[in-house]
C-alpha positions in Angstrom: -145.4 -84.2 60.4 -147.3 -81.2 61.7 -151.1 -80.8 61.5 -152.1 -77.2 60.9 -155.1 -75.5 62.4 -156.7 -73.1 60.0 -158.0 -70.0 61.7 -157.6 -67.6 58.8 -158.1 -67.8 55.1 -154.5 -67.1 54.4 -153.1 -70.0 56.6 -151.5 -72.8 54.7 -152.1 -76.4 55.7 -148.6 -78.0 55.8 -150.2 -81.5 55.7 -151.8 -80.7 52.4 -148.7 -79.0 51.0 -146.3 -81.8 52.0 -148.8 -84.5 50.9 -149.2 -82.8 47.5 -145.5 -82.4 47.0 -144.6 -85.9 48.1 -147.3 -87.7 46.1 -147.2 -85.6 42.9 -143.5 -85.1 42.6 -141.8 -88.1 44.1 -144.5 -90.7 44.0 -144.0 -91.2 47.7 -141.1 -90.8 50.2 -137.9 -92.6 49.3 -134.6 -93.0 51.0 -133.5 -89.7 49.5 -136.5 -87.8 51.0 -136.3 -86.2 54.4 -139.6 -85.8 56.3 -139.6 -83.0 58.8 -140.6 -84.6 62.1 -140.9 -82.4 65.2 -140.9 -85.3 67.6 -137.5 -86.5 66.4 -136.0 -83.0 66.8 -136.1 -81.7 63.2 -134.9 -78.1 63.3 -136.8 -75.0 62.3 -136.4 -73.2 60.0 -136.2 -76.2 57.6 -135.4 -76.4 53.9 -136.0 -79.2 51.4 -133.6 -79.2 48.3 -132.7 -81.7 45.7 -130.2 -83.3 48.2 -132.9 -84.3 50.7 -136.1 -84.4 48.6 -136.2 -86.7 45.5 -139.0 -84.7 43.9 -136.6 -81.7 43.4 -133.9 -83.9 41.8 -134.5 -83.9 38.1 -131.7 -85.8 36.2 -129.2 -84.6 38.8 -130.2 -81.0 38.4 -131.7 -79.4 41.5 -132.7 -75.7 41.4 -135.8 -75.8 43.7 -136.2 -75.3 47.5 -139.1 -75.3 49.8 -138.5 -73.7 53.3 -140.5 -73.4 56.5 -138.9 -70.1 57.5 -140.5 -69.4 60.9 -138.7 -70.8 64.0 -141.8 -71.5 66.1 -145.0 -73.2 65.0 -146.8 -72.0 68.1 -147.9 -75.0 70.1 -146.7 -77.9 72.2 -145.5 -81.2 70.6 -148.4 -83.2 69.3 -150.8 -80.3 69.1 -152.0 -78.2 66.2 -149.4 -76.1 64.4 -149.8 -73.0 62.2 -147.6 -71.8 59.4 -148.3 -68.1 58.8 -148.4 -67.1 55.1 -148.6 -63.3 55.2 -145.8 -60.8 54.6 -147.0 -58.6 57.5 -146.6 -61.4 60.1 -143.1 -61.4 61.4 -141.0 -64.6 61.1 -143.6 -66.6 59.2 -144.0 -68.4 55.9 -143.5 -71.2 53.6 -141.3 -70.2 50.7 -140.8 -72.1 47.4 -138.0 -70.9 45.1 -136.6 -72.1 41.8 -133.9 -70.7 39.5 -133.0 -71.3 35.8 -129.9 -73.1 34.7 -128.1 -72.7 31.4 -127.8 -76.1 29.6 -125.5 -76.4 26.6 -126.9 -77.9 23.4 -125.4 -81.3 22.6 -124.6 -80.2 19.0 -122.6 -77.3 20.5 -120.8 -79.4 23.0 -120.0 -82.3 20.6 -119.7 -80.6 17.2 -118.8 -77.0 18.2 -121.8 -75.7 16.2 -123.8 -72.7 17.4 -127.6 -72.8 17.4 -129.6 -70.0 15.8 -131.5 -67.8 18.4 -129.9 -69.8 21.3 -128.6 -68.1 24.4 -125.0 -67.0 25.0 -123.0 -68.2 28.0 -124.3 -65.1 29.9 -127.9 -66.1 29.3 -128.8 -63.5 26.7 -130.4 -64.3 23.4 -127.8 -64.4 20.6 -129.1 -63.7 17.0 -125.7 -64.8 15.7 -126.0 -68.2 17.3 -125.4 -69.3 20.9 -124.8 -72.6 22.6 -127.3 -72.7 25.5 -130.9 -72.9 26.5 -132.4 -72.1 29.8 -134.0 -74.9 31.9 -136.2 -74.3 34.9 -137.5 -77.0 37.2 -141.0 -76.0 38.5 -142.7 -78.1 41.1 -140.6 -81.1 40.1 -141.3 -80.8 36.3 -138.6 -79.6 33.8 -139.5 -76.6 31.6 -137.6 -74.5 29.1 -137.6 -70.8 29.6 -138.1 -69.2 26.2 -135.3 -66.7 25.4 -134.1 -67.3 28.9 -137.1 -65.7 30.5 -138.6 -67.5 33.5 -141.9 -65.8 32.8 -142.2 -67.7 29.5 -142.1 -71.4 30.4 -142.8 -74.3 28.0 -142.8 -77.9 28.8 -139.6 -79.8 27.7 -140.7 -82.6 25.4 -137.5 -84.1 24.2 -133.8 -83.8 25.3 -131.4 -86.0 23.3 -128.0 -86.8 24.7 -124.8 -87.2 22.6 -125.2 -91.0 22.5 -128.8 -90.9 21.2 -129.5 -90.8 17.5 -132.6 -90.7 15.3 -132.5 -91.6 11.6 -134.9 -89.5 9.7 -136.5 -91.1 6.6 -138.4 -89.4 3.8 -142.1 -89.7 4.6 -141.5 -91.0 8.1 -142.6 -89.6 11.4 -140.7 -88.9 14.6 -142.7 -89.4 17.8 -141.1 -86.9 20.1 -143.2 -87.6 23.2 -145.8 -85.5 24.9 -148.2 -86.2 22.0 -145.8 -84.3 19.6 -145.0 -85.9 16.2 -142.7 -84.3 13.7 -143.4 -85.0 10.0 -141.9 -81.9 8.3 -138.1 -82.6 8.6 -137.2 -79.6 6.4 -138.0 -77.5 9.5 -134.8 -78.6 11.2 -131.6 -78.5 9.2 -127.9 -77.9 9.3 -126.5 -74.9 7.4 -123.1 -76.0 6.0 -122.3 -72.5 4.8 -122.8 -70.7 8.1 -121.9 -73.8 10.2 -125.1 -73.3 12.3 -127.9 -75.5 13.4 -131.5 -74.2 13.2 -133.9 -75.7 15.7 -137.6 -76.5 14.9 -139.4 -73.2 14.4 
């Protein structure tokens, strides 16, 4: 692992970045995590994805990358290294990217029912009912992009699979996780006339 000398305010300390990512996302390095190691000949530029970093693998969905894009860290092996983090410095930088992914609602997949205000297969909001929502992994945490817009992220609190069921009783509560409890079950209903499912509003 490289140790970075800070000689400017805009210099990023790779030790801090990698330590934060490994500790907060993956809970530590695992067999599926690749540590960049200059002494063992790790290449530059170098990119972590869900295939070589567990923290970016969320339920088998990997949309994140973290790349050291410069080809030279500017010092001999075992000495201080610097990753430049300014657009006006050629060949430098640490770049994090993520993309959204359309996920089909289970009720659409299993019952063929559209969901009111969901997204169509091209990612646009459909007032007549769509089958998808947009999921974005951000720093190892899954979020939902409201109306498919990555600028409007909300934390995903519950995703039910086709084999998961919840029996709703009158007067009961449903602990959905993330300190969210639903008690007003009339807010989620099936419309037998239109053949649509309306999500919680």
